[in-house]
Backbone bond lengths (Angstrom), bond angles and torsions (degrees), N, CA, C in turn:
res aa  C-N    CA-C-N  psi(-1)  N-CA   C-N-CA  omega(-1)  CA-C   N-CA-C  phi
1 M - - - 1.443 - - 1.510 111.26 -
2 Y 1.338 116.37 -40.89 1.493 119.68 177.91 1.505 111.17 -57.61
3 F 1.351 114.82 -43.81 1.506 119.64 179.99 1.509 110.43 -59.49
4 L 1.331 118.23 -47.32 1.469 121.40 -177.94 1.503 110.50 -64.79
5 K 1.349 117.61 -37.74 1.454 119.67 177.09 1.545 111.66 -63.61
6 N 1.316 116.43 -44.08 1.458 120.95 178.22 1.521 111.14 -62.22
7 M 1.341 115.82 -45.62 1.458 118.52 -179.69 1.517 111.10 -62.31
8 S 1.311 115.30 -45.45 1.463 121.88 178.83 1.510 109.32 -54.36
9 H 1.328 117.94 -50.18 1.435 120.98 -177.00 1.558 109.83 -63.55
10 F 1.251 117.46 -47.98 1.464 120.48 -176.66 1.518 112.77 -62.34
11 V 1.312 117.13 -52.38 1.451 120.87 -178.44 1.519 112.82 -65.02
12 I 1.334 115.44 -46.53 1.446 119.07 -176.60 1.513 111.58 -71.13
13 D 1.356 118.15 -36.34 1.469 121.01 175.44 1.499 109.15 -60.13
14 Y 1.361 116.32 -43.31 1.475 119.01 -179.06 1.512 110.30 -63.23
15 L 1.313 116.79 -51.22 1.459 120.99 -176.31 1.516 113.46 -64.46
16 S 1.335 115.36 -27.18 1.484 119.94 -177.96 1.516 112.37 -69.57
17 N 1.333 116.96 -13.33 1.443 120.03 173.47 1.537 110.84 -70.89
18 F 1.336 115.72 -15.72 1.479 119.23 -172.87 1.514 113.22 -121.43
19 I 1.358 117.30 -26.40 1.444 120.11 178.85 1.547 111.13 -149.57
20 K 1.320 113.79 161.16 1.481 117.98 176.07 1.540 106.88 -102.10
21 L 1.303 116.06 131.29 1.472 120.95 -177.61 1.539 109.46 -118.38
22 T 1.360 112.23 149.69 1.452 118.94 173.12 1.545 107.26 -83.09
23 E 1.306 117.01 166.54 1.438 120.62 -179.55 1.500 112.83 -61.97
24 S 1.344 117.83 -38.14 1.462 119.49 177.62 1.556 113.39 -70.00
25 E 1.290 115.40 -34.52 1.446 120.57 173.48 1.542 110.77 -64.62
26 E 1.313 116.26 -45.14 1.464 120.24 176.29 1.520 113.00 -53.74
27 K 1.368 115.17 -47.99 1.446 121.54 -178.36 1.545 111.40 -61.94
28 E 1.335 114.35 -44.29 1.463 117.69 178.92 1.522 114.04 -64.69
29 I 1.287 116.07 -42.14 1.461 120.63 178.51 1.522 110.12 -64.50
30 V 1.322 118.40 -49.23 1.431 120.25 -176.62 1.559 111.76 -63.21
31 S 1.359 115.77 -32.10 1.468 119.38 179.33 1.523 112.86 -62.70
32 R 1.334 117.24 -19.72 1.476 120.58 -179.28 1.518 113.18 -92.90
33 F 1.348 117.12 -5.50 1.463 119.36 179.33 1.540 113.07 -94.07
34 H 1.326 115.24 157.10 1.439 123.90 -179.55 1.530 109.33 -127.77
35 Y 1.294 116.29 157.43 1.464 121.58 -179.75 1.543 108.41 -114.30
36 R 1.344 116.10 144.54 1.430 121.45 177.61 1.504 110.22 -145.93
37 K 1.303 117.71 137.62 1.464 123.58 172.52 1.516 105.79 -122.78
38 V 1.355 116.39 127.06 1.453 120.42 179.18 1.525 109.68 -132.01
39 G 1.347 114.07 155.55 1.430 120.25 179.67 1.518 112.61 -76.09
40 K 1.311 113.71 -179.14 1.459 120.97 177.39 1.541 110.16 -68.48
41 N 1.341 117.02 148.48 1.448 125.53 179.10 1.509 112.62 60.61
42 Q 1.298 116.99 37.55 1.485 121.83 174.21 1.510 110.68 -104.54
43 Q 1.318 115.18 143.69 1.479 118.70 -178.90 1.525 111.39 -80.66
44 V 1.303 115.43 132.88 1.472 121.69 178.10 1.529 110.17 -96.71
45 F 1.327 117.39 -44.13 1.448 123.24 167.19 1.510 109.60 -151.10
46 S 1.314 115.58 163.28 1.475 118.83 -169.69 1.525 111.20 -130.81
47 A 1.351 113.71 142.98 1.464 121.52 175.05 1.561 107.93 -58.44
48 G 1.351 112.99 140.55 1.437 118.00 179.28 1.535 113.95 92.31
49 E 1.331 116.32 -15.01 1.432 122.13 176.77 1.517 110.31 -112.38
50 V 1.325 117.43 157.12 1.470 119.41 178.24 1.503 108.04 -73.64
51 C 1.321 115.04 130.31 1.486 121.39 173.12 1.534 105.48 -83.36
52 D 1.342 114.37 98.28 1.474 119.42 -172.12 1.492 115.54 -99.82
53 K 1.343 116.97 21.81 1.477 119.57 176.99 1.536 110.67 -144.01
54 I 1.319 112.89 157.84 1.464 124.27 169.56 1.563 104.65 -109.05
55 I 1.286 114.27 129.42 1.476 121.58 -176.04 1.534 110.78 -112.06
56 F 1.274 116.19 141.36 1.509 123.17 173.02 1.487 106.12 -120.20
57 I 1.315 117.87 112.86 1.458 122.94 -175.06 1.517 111.32 -81.72
58 S 1.352 116.03 120.20 1.472 117.83 176.38 1.539 112.36 -96.66
59 K 1.352 116.76 -22.04 1.425 121.37 179.45 1.496 109.39 -158.58
60 G 1.355 117.17 133.06 1.448 121.14 176.51 1.515 116.23 113.07
61 V 1.305 115.21 -170.87 1.471 122.64 -177.75 1.527 108.91 -138.14
62 V 1.333 116.42 136.00 1.434 122.53 175.21 1.508 108.71 -122.74
63 R 1.332 116.34 138.80 1.445 121.80 -179.81 1.533 107.79 -109.17
64 I 1.326 115.95 130.07 1.506 121.64 174.48 1.455 110.94 -104.58
65 F 1.351 117.01 129.12 1.426 119.25 -173.27 1.548 110.36 -148.68
66 N 1.357 115.39 168.12 1.401 121.91 171.78 1.533 107.23 -149.72
67 Y 1.342 117.04 -165.69 1.497 121.40 -178.95 1.494 110.31 -122.83
68 D 1.356 116.39 142.65 1.482 119.66 177.64 1.556 107.77 -83.04
69 S 1.296 113.95 -177.29 1.467 120.65 -176.69 1.530 114.74 -62.90
70 K 1.341 115.80 -20.51 1.463 120.72 178.37 1.543 112.28 -93.82
71 G 1.305 115.63 1.51 1.497 117.87 -179.93 1.515 114.06 88.03
72 N 1.353 117.41 8.95 1.461 120.51 179.40 1.524 110.64 -83.00
73 E 1.296 118.95 136.55 1.440 121.85 175.04 1.492 112.59 -68.37
74 V 1.355 116.72 131.65 1.474 119.56 -178.74 1.548 105.95 -125.42
75 T 1.328 115.03 122.31 1.472 121.00 177.29 1.506 107.80 -79.41
76 Y 1.298 115.90 126.70 1.470 121.24 -178.79 1.521 114.16 -97.13
77 L 1.347 116.21 -38.64 1.434 119.67 -170.40 1.560 107.47 -161.82
78 F 1.335 113.62 155.26 1.489 121.90 170.02 1.500 107.76 -119.02
79 A 1.329 117.77 138.20 1.458 121.56 174.64 1.535 108.45 -118.21
80 F 1.318 112.95 132.34 1.486 120.38 -176.52 1.515 109.43 -115.29
81 E 1.350 113.92 -172.34 1.463 119.93 176.78 1.551 111.32 -54.51
82 N 1.347 111.43 144.03 1.486 121.43 177.70 1.527 112.33 64.18
83 Q 1.323 116.81 27.19 1.441 122.65 173.97 1.511 112.25 -121.56
84 P 1.319 118.91 138.49 1.445 120.26 176.38 1.537 110.05 -80.74
85 L 1.328 113.46 159.44 1.480 115.85 -178.74 1.562 107.09 -148.00
86 T 1.315 113.29 128.81 1.477 119.66 172.30 1.511 104.54 -167.26
87 D 1.320 116.07 172.21 1.451 121.05 166.49 1.533 104.54 -105.95
88 P 1.352 117.61 100.97 1.450 118.84 -171.82 1.513 115.51 -56.12
89 N 1.361 115.85 -40.72 1.427 117.82 179.52 1.523 112.34 -62.13
90 S 1.304 116.38 -44.89 1.445 122.66 -179.59 1.531 110.11 -65.23
91 F 1.317 114.97 -45.83 1.462 120.11 -177.46 1.540 113.41 -62.21
92 F 1.339 115.03 -53.61 1.441 120.10 -174.06 1.504 113.21 -75.03
93 E 1.322 118.31 -32.08 1.462 123.41 179.81 1.552 111.11 -92.57
94 Q 1.342 116.45 -9.35 1.480 120.68 -174.88 1.486 111.17 50.26
95 A 1.343 114.40 48.13 1.459 123.17 -179.93 1.554 107.11 -118.75
96 P 1.335 115.60 157.76 1.480 118.62 179.15 1.534 112.06 -56.24
97 S 1.331 114.67 138.50 1.467 121.49 178.58 1.532 111.57 -75.33
98 E 1.306 115.45 148.47 1.451 121.01 170.82 1.488 112.12 -86.49
99 F 1.311 117.77 -10.60 1.462 124.43 -170.17 1.538 111.31 -118.87
100 S 1.319 114.69 156.51 1.461 122.87 167.48 1.512 106.11 -118.73
101 A 1.336 114.70 158.60 1.448 123.77 178.25 1.545 110.12 -137.33
102 D 1.337 114.83 126.30 1.477 122.25 -179.46 1.522 108.99 -125.60
103 T 1.318 114.66 148.97 1.460 120.35 176.03 1.549 109.11 -78.40
104 M 1.332 115.43 146.16 1.439 121.66 177.78 1.494 112.59 -108.47
105 E 1.334 115.62 -12.04 1.451 123.38 178.43 1.563 105.66 -145.25
106 V 1.281 117.27 171.60 1.446 119.54 168.16 1.534 105.87 -56.41
107 T 1.291 117.16 126.29 1.477 121.33 -171.20 1.501 111.57 -130.21
108 E 1.343 113.77 135.92 1.439 120.08 176.55 1.539 108.73 -117.14
109 F 1.311 116.34 137.67 1.460 117.88 179.77 1.531 109.25 -150.91
110 Y 1.355 112.44 159.66 1.451 121.21 171.36 1.493 107.10 -110.07
111 W 1.346 116.99 140.20 1.449 118.32 -174.86 1.536 110.06 -140.76
112 I 1.329 112.80 155.21 1.448 119.88 176.24 1.538 107.75 -128.79
113 A 1.307 114.56 131.77 1.493 120.97 -178.24 1.516 109.23 -79.87
114 Y 1.304 115.61 154.79 1.439 123.37 177.40 1.538 112.10 -53.14
115 R 1.340 116.10 -42.11 1.462 120.26 -177.33 1.512 110.56 -67.79
116 D 1.338 120.18 -27.13 1.436 121.21 175.41 1.541 113.67 -89.81
117 F 1.281 114.84 -18.73 1.480 122.12 -177.41 1.510 108.59 -75.06
118 L 1.325 118.56 -43.85 1.497 120.38 -176.66 1.533 114.15 -58.12
119 P 1.396 118.21 -46.91 1.467 116.82 178.03 1.534 113.48 -60.51
120 L 1.307 118.19 -31.04 1.466 120.55 178.69 1.507 110.26 -66.19
121 L 1.358 115.99 -38.99 1.449 119.39 177.84 1.522 111.42 -62.33
122 E 1.302 114.75 -41.07 1.501 119.26 -177.96 1.536 109.54 -71.46
123 T 1.331 116.04 -39.45 1.483 119.16 -177.01 1.509 113.40 -75.10
124 F 1.356 115.34 -41.55 1.451 120.79 -175.77 1.547 110.02 -124.37
125 P 1.306 119.60 91.77 1.452 122.43 -179.82 1.546 111.76 -55.38
126 K 1.327 117.49 -31.17 1.494 118.07 179.32 1.535 110.71 -69.08
127 F 1.328 118.05 -24.20 1.503 118.05 176.14 1.536 109.44 -64.72
128 E 1.370 116.02 -36.17 1.448 117.91 177.72 1.517 110.25 -64.85
129 K 1.307 116.85 -38.30 1.479 121.89 178.34 1.533 109.27 -62.22
130 A 1.337 117.31 -40.71 1.462 121.27 -179.95 1.503 110.86 -65.10
131 V 1.355 116.54 -42.62 1.454 119.03 -179.72 1.507 111.63 -65.15
132 R 1.326 116.07 -40.06 1.456 117.85 175.88 1.518 111.91 -61.19
133 S 1.322 116.70 -42.96 1.447 121.53 179.21 1.525 109.60 -61.64
134 I 1.325 118.78 -44.31 1.441 123.47 179.08 1.507 110.76 -58.70
135 L 1.321 117.69 -47.33 1.457 121.42 179.80 1.520 112.68 -65.40
136 V 1.321 115.35 -40.24 1.462 120.19 177.33 1.545 110.17 -65.29
137 A 1.287 117.14 -38.33 1.482 121.29 177.65 1.525 110.98 -64.19
138 Q 1.340 119.33 -24.50 1.438 122.13 179.58 1.557 112.13 -82.63
139 M 1.298 117.93 -16.30 1.477 120.48 -175.55 1.516 112.45 -58.87
140 P 1.350 120.51 -41.11 1.447 119.22 179.12 1.524 110.78 -61.58
141 R 1.345 118.49 -36.44 1.439 122.23 -179.73 1.558 108.81 -62.90
142 E 1.311 116.84 -40.35 1.480 120.66 -179.68 1.553 109.68 -71.21
143 K 1.326 116.89 -40.04 1.469 119.19 178.04 1.532 110.61 -64.19
144 E 1.328 115.01 -38.80 1.443 118.82 -179.86 1.549 110.78 -65.37
145 A 1.308 116.44 -36.18 1.466 120.13 176.58 1.527 109.74 -59.83
146 L 1.297 115.75 -43.94 1.505 119.36 179.73 1.497 111.41 -66.18
147 K 1.341 116.25 -34.86 1.464 121.08 178.89 1.520 111.45 -61.98
148 Y 1.353 116.38 -41.70 1.460 120.18 -179.24 1.531 110.47 -63.96
149 Q 1.278 116.43 -30.49 1.475 120.08 -179.57 1.523 112.72 -81.00
150 R 1.343 116.94 -8.99 1.465 120.97 -177.51 1.502 114.87 -114.36
151 E 1.319 116.99 -9.17 1.505 121.55 -177.59 1.540 108.82 -53.66
152 A 1.326 117.19 159.45 1.440 122.33 -171.75 1.524 114.15 -68.66
153 S 1.327 119.00 -42.95 1.450 120.26 -177.22 1.506 112.28 -130.76
154 A 1.337 114.99 161.50 1.468 120.63 178.08 1.514 110.14 -59.51
155 K 1.344 115.72 -39.24 1.474 119.81 -179.47 1.509 112.30 -63.31
156 E 1.329 116.99 -43.93 1.482 120.75 178.19 1.499 111.16 -65.39
157 K 1.341 118.46 -38.71 1.450 120.83 177.80 1.522 110.38 -61.69
158 Y 1.325 116.47 -48.10 1.451 119.47 -176.85 1.565 111.63 -67.98
159 E 1.285 116.98 -42.80 1.468 121.60 179.60 1.544 109.77 -62.85
160 G 1.323 117.40 -42.04 1.474 120.94 178.12 1.505 112.02 -62.68
161 L 1.340 115.29 -41.78 1.465 119.65 177.69 1.513 110.38 -67.38
162 F 1.318 117.39 -41.36 1.481 122.15 -179.48 1.529 110.96 -59.00
163 K 1.343 115.49 -41.73 1.480 120.92 -176.49 1.538 112.01 -73.19
164 T 1.361 114.81 -42.49 1.454 115.51 -172.34 1.532 114.72 -97.16
165 H 1.323 117.18 -20.37 1.496 118.20 179.93 1.556 110.45 -141.70
166 P 1.321 114.41 67.43 1.480 116.70 179.00 1.531 114.00 -60.43
167 E 1.360 115.51 -24.11 1.484 119.24 179.61 1.555 109.30 -63.18
168 I 1.308 119.13 -30.06 1.462 120.45 177.62 1.514 109.17 -68.28
169 I 1.325 115.24 -44.50 1.473 120.66 -178.63 1.520 109.40 -62.43
170 Q 1.334 116.19 -39.54 1.495 120.89 -175.63 1.512 113.41 -77.79
171 R 1.308 118.78 -30.30 1.462 120.42 -167.47 1.505 116.08 -115.98
172 V 1.310 118.53 -9.25 1.476 121.08 -174.85 1.539 110.62 -113.56
173 P 1.345 116.02 132.79 1.468 119.01 178.28 1.508 112.08 -56.84
174 L 1.361 115.81 149.35 1.466 122.04 -175.46 1.522 113.98 -56.41
175 K 1.351 117.26 -37.83 1.493 117.50 -175.53 1.527 109.54 -63.96
176 Y 1.352 119.46 -32.24 1.462 120.17 -178.90 1.554 109.54 -79.77
177 I 1.332 117.45 -33.69 1.478 118.91 173.46 1.496 109.92 -63.03
178 A 1.298 118.56 -42.94 1.450 120.72 178.36 1.519 111.28 -60.70
179 S 1.299 116.75 -43.92 1.479 122.38 178.89 1.517 109.73 -62.51
180 Y 1.322 116.62 -41.46 1.496 121.38 179.04 1.524 111.75 -63.02
181 L 1.347 114.42 -39.12 1.501 119.48 -178.45 1.508 111.36 -82.67
182 G 1.290 118.73 -11.40 1.446 121.13 -179.25 1.526 113.98 75.20
183 I 1.363 114.71 35.37 1.483 119.72 178.90 1.529 107.69 -134.36
184 T 1.302 116.56 168.52 1.440 122.08 -179.87 1.533 109.68 -79.31
185 I 1.314 117.67 157.14 1.456 121.14 179.05 1.512 109.93 -65.21
186 E 1.336 117.77 -31.27 1.463 121.82 177.69 1.508 110.71 -62.41
187 T 1.358 113.62 -45.97 1.480 118.66 -179.98 1.514 109.79 -63.99
188 L 1.328 116.31 -43.67 1.471 118.39 179.50 1.516 111.97 -62.32
189 S 1.306 118.29 -39.95 1.474 121.89 176.77 1.537 111.17 -61.82
190 R 1.334 116.47 -39.73 1.435 119.76 179.05 1.534 112.51 -66.85
191 V 1.341 116.40 -43.02 1.463 121.77 178.13 1.519 109.31 -64.08
192 R 1.320 118.33 -44.17 1.476 120.32 177.87 1.498 113.31 -61.13
193 G 1.332 113.78 -37.35 1.503 119.61 -179.83 1.503 112.92 -64.48
194 K 1.334 115.90 -27.06 1.504 118.80 -179.25 1.494 112.24 -86.79
195 K 1.335 117.78 -12.20 1.473 122.89 -175.30 1.546 111.11 -74.15
């Protein structure tokens, strides 16, 4: 019962930022969600496979990454508490994902599978509106990630990240921060040393 109460609070509190739900709608939506707790360095979804779930992180950090043409790992995004996570193209098209996602800490999340998601859209049109709003709200985060990879200098990249996302600096290992910023770990260490 405690678990269901926690899940209900987390999922409904998150969705209530985007839509108002009746009690019966809340119960139906919560009944479609699942809870998972995984350790550090565990795969959440994998490139080449269909990302068949939308995740809402309640605790932890997940790193989203893929590989460049030379086979180098490139960090695309970090997702923290109270952030949704999916590969929208893979999820909605039910096509293989270009990205993988791994946990960076012990991570807890609530998730809904594609097969459970579709009936909710049909039953509650406003749920579809909420999901669209959630995905649109994430677009600035993705644009910001691209900005960090295009800034003029390593120093500007690091300082921009330090100002806007100190949680990344505090909780993510340097090699992944370097990958996210598009610089070498040696360059990142040098920039950090001058700060």
